[in-house]
N, C-alpha and C positions, 0 to 999 in steps of 0.2 A: 610747499610744505606740507607733509599729510597734516590731518587734523587727530585731535586726539583720542579720537573713536579709533582712529588708525593706527596710531601707535599702538594701543591698548591691543587692538586685533595682532597687532606685530610682536609686541611681548608675551601676549597667552602662545602663539604659534612657535616661537622661540623656546618657551616653558616646555611646549607641549599637549596643551592640555584644552578640554574641550571647553563650552563656555560656560555649564553647565557648575562644571572644577574649578573653572579660573574665577566664575562669579562666587561660589560657596566661599571661595578665599576672603573674598572680601564684603561676603555674608550677604549676597542677594542672590536671587534667581538666576538663572539662565536665561528668562525674557528679558530682563533687565540689563543682562549683560549684550545682549544682541542690541538693547537702544544705547547701549553707552558706545557700542562699539560704530554702529550708524549716527553718531551723535544725535539721536534724538532725545536724547537727557545726559546729563554732566553727572557724573559720580561723585559724592558727599567725600569729606576727610573721612570718615571710618571708612570706607570701601577704598579709598586709596592708599589708607596705614594698613590693613589688612594684607592687599596683594604685594606692597612693600616689602613685608616681610618673610613673602614667598619667593621673593628674587626679583619681583619686577622693577627696571631701572626707572624710578619715578619722577628721577628729573627728566630723562630720555621722553616719558609720557606727556610731562606736562609743559617741555620746553623743544623738543624736534633735539636735544644737542645730549649726547650722553653723559652721563658719569666718568670722569676720568679715573682710571687704576691707579693708583700707587702699587710700589714695591713691595710693603704689607701686606695689600689686599691678592698677591700673586700665592696659589699653590705651590708646594714644591715641585709638582709635575712642568706646572707652567715657569716657573724660575730654572728649571732644568733647561728647558726652551730657547728661555732668554739667552741663556750662558751661551750654549751653543750657538744660537744665533750671530751674536758679540766677538766670539771667537771668530766667525768667518767673512772670507775676503768681500769685498764691495759687492761682485758681481754675482755673489751666492747668493749675497742678500735680498738683491734685486732677486732673483728665482723663484726664494722663499716666499716674499710677499706677494709675487705673482699667484703662486701655488695655493698662498694660504686664504688668498682673497677669492682664488676660482671657486673653491671650495668651499669656503662659508658661499656665496652667491648660489652652487648647486644646491647646499645642502637647505636657503632658503630661510636659513635662522640667523643670519645677521643682515643689516643694512651698513650698506657701505656710508658713510658720511665722509662727502670730499672735503667739508670745512675741515676737516680733519688732517 
């Protein structure tokens, strides 16, 4: 399993931010962000609260487990996709899962968690 620093880096890249911009969300400079990502220093609660407010999955950063989404957390576009998916036959659902997994991996913006 990756460490906290690596998971912070993954979340920063997922959000498409530089170290300076991401660090600013938590109230630190780019050099402190770099030290967090290399596990040379540990972030404090103020920093973690700041990055969480910007959309960082804090549960993932701290534990390596993604925060589960609830139906209430879905946007209209996500609900539409899910409804279409549920209307498909099983063979088409399998193809959609393979396609979305490949797209997410190639974009480098999502890490597949084999435990889920």
